[in-house]
N, C-alpha and C positions, 0 to 999 in steps of 0.2 A: 600387490594382490596376492593372496596365498595359492599355490599351486593346485589345492583342492576347490578353492572356489573356481579357478579359470578351468578346470576340468569338468565342472558341474555345468558352467556358461556353456562350454564348446558341447558336450555331449546330450545335457538335458535340455538345454534351453535354444540349442542350434544358434548359438551366437558367433560369429566371425572371429578367428583368432585373430585377424589384422585388427579389428574393432577394439578388442580386448588389449591388444599391445598399443595402440596409440593411446587409449584412455590411461593405461598405466604410466605411460613417459609423461603424459600431460599431468597427472595427480603429482608425480615427483617434481614437476617444475613450477607448482604453485604453493608449495608448502610455506614459503615465507610469507605469502599473502595471509595464508591461514593463521599465522603468529599474531598478526595484526587484528585479526577478526576474534581471536580468544581474547586479546587484552581487552577488546571493547566489552565482549560478553561478559566477562569477569567482572568489571568494573559494576556493568548494569544489573547484574546478578546481585551484589552487594545492594546496590542503590534500592532493588524492590525488595529484598529481604528486609532492610533496615526501615522501610516505608510501612510494611508489615507489621513488624515488630514495634513501630512505634506507636500505631494505632490499636496494638493488643487485640490482634485478630484471633480467634476463638471459635469452637465448634458452634456456638449461637450465631454467629454470623453467617452461617451456611442453612438456617431456617427457613422455610416456606412462607411467603406471604400471599395473599389472594384479593381478588375484589377490587376496591382502591388501591390496597398496598400501604394504608397508612401505618406509621411508626415501623417500617421495615428496616431495622437496625443494620441489618447485613449490606442492604442496598446504600445505606447512609455511610456505613464504614469504608465500603467499595469505594465511594466517589472521595472521601479523604485519602484513600491511599493514592487514588489517581492523581489527586491534586499535590500529594506530596512528591511522587515521582516525576511529576512534570514542573514541580516548582512555581506553582499557581496560585490563585485563590481559590478556586472552586472548579468542580467537576460535574459532567452530568455522564452518566454510564449506564444505559437501559436495553435490556432485551428488547424494548418497542421501537428502537433504532435498528432498521432493518439492513444498512447498509453505509458504505462511506458517502454515497451520493446522499442519501437520505441526512445524516450526520450534517454534511454541508450545507443540505437546504435548510435546514434548521436554523443554521448560523445566518445564512442570507435574508431567508423570509423574516426570521426574528427580531434582526438588527434593522436592516435597511427598510426606508419609509419613502412614499411617493417623493419624488424629487430629489432623493440622493443619488449620487454617483458611484457606481461601483467600476474599479479598474482593475483589471487583470494586466499585471505587469510580466507576466510570462508567457505572453502570447495566448492563442485560444486556450480555454480549459478543457479538460477532460471530456469526451464526448457527451456523456451523460449530462453534464451541468449545461450545455449548451441549450438545452431544451428547458431547464430551469429558469436560465437567465432570459431566453428568448433571443439567441443570437442571430440565426438564419429563418426562424420563422417565429411565430408568437403563438403557442399552444395556449389553451385556456388555462389560467392562473399564475403564468409564467410573470418572472420579476418585470419583464420590460411592459407587459399589459397592465402592470399595477402601478406604472409610472415611475419606475427605477431606471435610471440612466445608466447605461452601460458602453466603456469603452475599452479596448486593450492594446496594449504597447507590446509589439513583437521584440523576441531577445535578438541581440545584434548578431552579426553572422558568426560569431565565434561563440555563440549560445551563452551570452552573459546578459544580465540585465542592462537596458537601454538607459542610463541616468540622464543622459540629455533629454531624451524625450519624456521622461518622468517628471523633470523639473517644469518642462513646457505645458504638460497635462494637466498635472494637479491645480484644482481650483477650489474656491469657496463652496461648491456643490459634492465635492469629493468625500465620502462619508467612509467608503471601504477601500483599502488596497488588497486583491487577492493575490496569494504566491502560492503555486503549486510547486510543492517540493520535487516530486517523483517526474520523470519523463512523461508518464502517461503514455499516451500512444503517438508518442513524438520520437524525433531522433536528434536528441539533444542531452547533455550532462543533466543529470540531477543536481538541484542546488545543494552545495554543501552548508553546514552551520554557518561557517564564516560568511558565506554568500549572503544568508538570510539576515546574520546579524547585522552585517555592514548596511545592507539594504533598508532594514527597520530604522537603524540609525538616522540614515540618509533622509529618509522620509519624515521622520519625527522631527528632525531640524526644520523642515519645511514648514509642518503642521503638526504639531505634540497631539492635536484632537484626532487626526485620522486613524480609524482603527486597522490594524495589519493582522488579517487572517490567512494562517498558511493551511493548506491543504496537506495535512500529514500523512495521507495513506501511504503504505508501503514502507513509510521511513522510522518508524518507533524503533529504537534502541541500536539503531545503526552507527551511534556516535556518543561521545561521552556525556552529551546534553541534547535537550529538545530544544524544539522553536520557541517554546514560552519561556526558555531559561535565555535565549537570545533576543528576547523582546517583543514576541508575538503577542496581541492582545488575545486572539484566541486561535486555537488548531481544532481540527475534527478529524476523525477517522473510523474506522470499522472493528470490531471485536472477530469478525472471521479472516480479517490480517494481521499483521505482527502481535498486537497487544494480547490476543485471545490465544495465543499459544497453541492454536491448532484444537484447542478443547474445547471453546467458547462455539457454542451452536449456533450464535446469532448474535446481533447486538453491535452497538457503536457508542461513541463519547464525542463529547463536547470539553475542553478544558481552556481555562483563560482566567480573565478578568470576572469577579464575581456576578457583576452587573449584566454583562455580556451572557454568560451562562445562564442565568435566569431569563434572559429574553429568548433563548434557545429552548429553555424548559416551558416557556410559555407557549410557545410555538408548538413543541411535542404534544404538551397536554392540553392547558388552557390559561389565559390570563388571569392571574390571582391564585391559582393552585399551583402553577411551575412544577418545582421539584417534589411536593409533597405528596403526590400521587404516583402509584405505578407499580402493580404488584409486580415480584421476580418469581412466582410460582417455581419456586427450589433450584433456580438457575444460578444462585449465588456461589454456590462452592465451585460450580465448572468457571465462573469468571475467575476467581481468586487465583483456583489452581492454575488455569492458563494463564493468566497474568505472571504467577510465580516462575513458571518454566519459559516464558515467552524470550527472555534475553537468549537463551540456550536455543531455542526453536530457530530465532532471527539468525543467529550464528551458522547453524547447520544452512539454512536456507543461502545465505551470502556465499558461503564456501561452495556450495553447489553453482551459484551464479559465477563465481569466479572460474571455477573449473569450467564451466560452460564457455566462458568467454576465451580461454585459452584453446579449449576443444575445437572451437569453431573457427578461430582465426588461423589455427594450423592447417584446416582445410581449405582454406583460402575465403571464407566469408567475411564480411565487413560485421564487425560486433560493436555495440556500444552498452557498456563502457568497455574499456579494454580491461584486461585481467588484472594488471597492477596498477590501475586508478583507485582514487580514494572514492568509495560509494557513501551515497546518501539514499541508497533505498534497495531493494531486493530484487529489483527487475534488471534482467538481462536481454536485450534487443539483438536480434541477428538477421540480416538483410538477406533476403533470398533472391529478390528481383526475378521471381517465377511463382505464379501462383499456385501451381501444382507442387510444387517442391515445397511450400508453405505449409499447405495442406498436410502433406505426406510427414513433415516433421510434427505438427500436432497430433496426428494419428499415431504416431510413432510414440510420444510422450503417453498416450492414452493405453497402447499396448502394455508400456510399464507400470500402470496403475495398481494400486491393490482393490479399487472398486469400479465395476464396469470395465475393466480390461478388455472385454470381449466387443465393446461398444466400437463404432466405427465414427468419429464426431465429423459432421459436415456443416459448412458455412451455413447461416440462418439469420432470418431478419429478427435479430435479439430486440427486448425493448429499450429505446432510449439511444440507439444507435443508428448514425444515418447509414454506413454500409452494412453489408453482412459481415458476421463475425463467426470465426470457427473458435470455438474454444474445447480444449482437451482438460477434462477436470475430474480425475476419479479418485476424489477423496472422500472422507468419512463426513465431512459437513458440505452441503450443496454450496458451490462457488467459494468455497473458502480459500483463497490464493495465497494462504501461508503454507498450505499444504501444496506438492506439486503441481503445477499446471501451466499450461501454454494458450495462449490465446493471441488473437491479431483480427485487425478489420482487414476484408479482403479488398485492398486498394494498392495500387503501386507506390512504392517499390517492395511490397509483400515482404513486410517485416513481422517475425514471430517475436512475443512477449513472454519468456520465460519467468517464471516466480515460485517462490515457495521450496518447500521441501522440508520434511518434519526431520529427516536424518539426511545427512552429505552424501549416504550409501544409497539412499532411494535416488536422489536426484542422478547420482551417477547411473544407476541401472536404467533411470528413465531415458537419461541421454543417448545409454547404449543400445536400448530399442528404437528410439528415433534416427540413431545412424544407420541400423539395421535396416529400418523401413525406407531410408533415402538411399542406402546403397541398392536394395532389390529394386527398385525403381529406376536405378540409373542417375540420380541427381548428385552423387558424391561417386568418387573414385578413388578407392584406397589401394 
């Protein structure tokens, strides 16, 4: 860190010199991990560029469609580019998909029918999917109300797929296997692409007709290939996470087998119409541009997560994953074991945000979650977790989940503010 930067932070921002010193030393300790991140970023940048060149993307693809959106060449080209990048038959990429949860719901409701069984083999899925499936209760319109059978297989004590239990539980009614790549709101390792590939091969040997669906949220461009290249039949995610590159203002995607993507499109629009409709209202350029820079933005977020892991482990906190672990998502979990310390951390991240830095986030009853949630999200797109954000359900052991960061420098600054807030309230002793 340049001496002028240090001077500015101390004298203009009132940041403690001790905090600056520990951050400087931490950055020096993670440079080797950064090299690995850069290698993956460079590969994926070539991959995205080649897909756009192959499909001859030009100015005409940025034009606006309205109304029904028939014949939107930009939308059609974008979906071809996504299918190319994810090495699959087809893709559905739309601004009408409002979140990753929505994209996953399209897959579940689009494919599953009464009497079909859905098995989650990575334990209980992300909180918002519980309501969609109808796990603990049955809200109107959930899968269980419609006659879809659900069961889940917990991970082993080592955080791995329990293959013995998978062998026992798969039966003639099993239609779909759900694999959550990211750790979500849990304390486990994210599944690597090697884990996912082995698991899918294992399942397909038992029954090649079972549909393997991967929740790919937070995982795009973290490796040299994607789950559809590792055998997944369909994947889904959000454009205000990794693939939107912090530029997409909304949207989500589904990629995979053409027949399954069509089923999801029928659920989004209507049977018989599927992918043929859907006005893009001038948003195509943002989708293309966000996708183009996404590998770099993701690498910046990963560097921030690596830095965060090393920094907080040095301060005595349990972290997941460790700073030198292989990563399969952009999330960094920090265990505080203290409700107020968790809140102070998230409030500190908010103080370091470019938007709404003056706002003090508080826990609230967020739709779709069982527990109150605190969310620091001072980004340019509401809820965009590819921008620097931190959130947590307010339940023991009080784990904060940090993700995103358009630049590594901003992640570092956000963490400095978080440390300053924790220190001023007596939760860390430097």
